[in-house]
N, C-alpha and C positions, 0 to 999 in steps of 0.2 A: 504493500500500500504506500510505502514511502516513495517508491519510484513513480507510481501512478500519480501521486500528488504533484511531484515535480513535473511530470509530463503535462498535467492539466495546467500548471502554471505556464509551462512552455507554450502550450496551445494559445495562451494569451499572447497571446497572440500571437498565439500564433499568429501575427506576422504581417506586416504592412509592406506593400510593394509600390511600384512607382511609375513615373512619367518621364519621357525623354526631355533632354535639354535643360538648361539652367533657368531658374526662376527666382525672383525675389518677392513673390507673392506671399501673403500671410499664410501661416500654417493651416488655418481652417480652409482657406481657398484652395491650397494644394491638396488637402485631403478630399474636398468635394470633387475636384477635378479627377483625382485618382479613382474615387468610387464611380464616377460617371463614365470613365473611359477605359478602365482596366477590368476585363472579364476573366483574365487568367494571368498567373505570374509564377516565377520560381526564383529561388535564391538561396543564400546561406545565412546562418544565424550563429551568434555566440550569446550565451546566457550566463548570468551570475544570479543565483537564487539562494535563499536561506537554507542552511543545512542543519543537521542535529547539533545540539549543544553549542549554539551561537556560532557555528561555522558557516562558511559559504561554499557552494558547489558550482564549479565552472563546467559548462557543457557546450557542445557545438554540434552542428548538423546542417541539414538542408530541408527546405520546405517547397511545396507546390500548392497552388489553389486554383480552382475554377469555380467562379461564382454562378449560382448561389449554393453554398453548403458543401462543396466538394473540396477536400484538402488532404494533404499528406505532410505530416511533420515528423521527420526522422532524426532522432538524436543518435549520434554516432560515437561520441566521446564524452565522458569517460566510460559510459556504459551504453548499450544499445536499447532503444525503445522506439516503437513506431505508433503514431496516432493517425488514424485515417477517418475521414468523414465521407461517406458515400452518398450523401444527400438525404438519407433516412436514419442511419445509425452512426454513432460515434464509437469507434473501435480502438482499444489500446492493447498493443501486443508487447509483452515483456518476455524476451527470449530467455533470460536467466531463470525466471520463475516458470517458464512454459505456460503462461497464463494469458488468456484473452478476456478483456472486459468490454461488454457492449451496453450502450444505453441509447435511448431515442435521442436523435440529434436535436429535435425541437426543444427538449427539456434541458439540453446541455449548453446551448449557445446563447439564448436571449440574455441581454444585459451583461454580456461578458466581452472581453477584448476580441474574441474570435468573431463576434457578431459584426464588428466593424469591418473586419478583413474578409470574411467568408460569406457573410449574409447578404441581405439586400442593401440598397443604397440609402435606406431610411435610418441611418445611424442616429440621427437626432431624436428619433422616437424613443430610444433607449438611453441616450446620453445627453447631458447638458454640456455643450462644447464651447470653449472660448480660447482666444489666442493668449499665449504667454510670452510673446516676444522672441527676440533672437539672441542666442548666446553661443559663442565659439563656432560661428558659421552654421548653426542649426536653428531653424524656425520651429518653435515648440507650440503645441496645443495642449490644453487640459480637457479631459473628458471625465465627467462625474456621472456615474450611473444614476438613473432616476429610480431604479428599484432599490428598496431598502435592504433586501437580502442578497445583493450582488456579491460575488466573491472578492471583488476589489473595490475600495472606496474612492480611489482616484487613479487615473491612467494618464500618463503624459506620452505624446507621440511627437518625435522630432523629424523634420524634413530638412534635407540638404540638397540643393540644386534640383528640387522637384522630386526627389526620391526619398521615401521614408528611410531614415538612417538609424533610428533608435526608438526604444520604448521603455518606459518605467512604470511599474505597477506596484501599488501599495495596498496591502490587505488591511483588514480591520484591526490587526494587532500591530500595525505600523511597520511590518516587514516589507522590504523592497525586493522586487525582482527586476533586473535590468537586462535588456536585450539590445544587441546591435545587429544590423543587417548589411549584407554585402552581396556582390555578384548578382544583382537583381536583373532579371530578364522579364520584360513586360509583354503580355499577350502571346506567349509561345503556343505552339500546337501541342497539347498534352493528351496522350492516349487515355481513353476512358478506363483502361485497366489499371492506371496508376491510382485510381480512387476506389479500388475494390480490394477486399482482403478475405482470404480463406484461411480459417484456423488450421495450423499444421496438425498432422495426425498425432494423437496423444496429448494435445494441449488441453488444459482446463479452460472451460468457457463459462464465464460468469455474466449474468445479465441483470441489469438494474433498470428501474423506471426512470 
């Protein structure tokens, strides 16, 4: 369950992707343009998340998404974990535990960072969004969930040259998860098979609502 929790944090976002060319537009404008013009993307991520006993865990991997609701978030280091959204189910595969966890996608994504990246373009339905200005070459926005039971109480997304470059997520305990994005490719042709997952033979399959 420890790895599943980190994976769900990683899913927050899982993941923002981008637009070509440079821009000095405000962060909210860049995000709206991204949502309106980006139907699919892929890239790499690095994450720093809270670990046990006040430590931090550094991880990295790759992601892909195809709007709406189809995504693949693959953690490759320091351990392997795969999160797949097939449009109906959210599936987490932990190779070390030989365990697959499935839950309905509709119940997993609303009012979460993933709903900005993988859901519809109506992100302001679930978040109150405002600009936070520019710092060190990054235009930041602040997204506050409208739902009281959201897993994070604030999310910051940073854009550099019209490409999402970073994300910071703070949970209700004040713990921070930080992500940086690189090697972003916007609107590539992604095979449908990338967003399907079949449980390996002998794996434990757990299903939750």
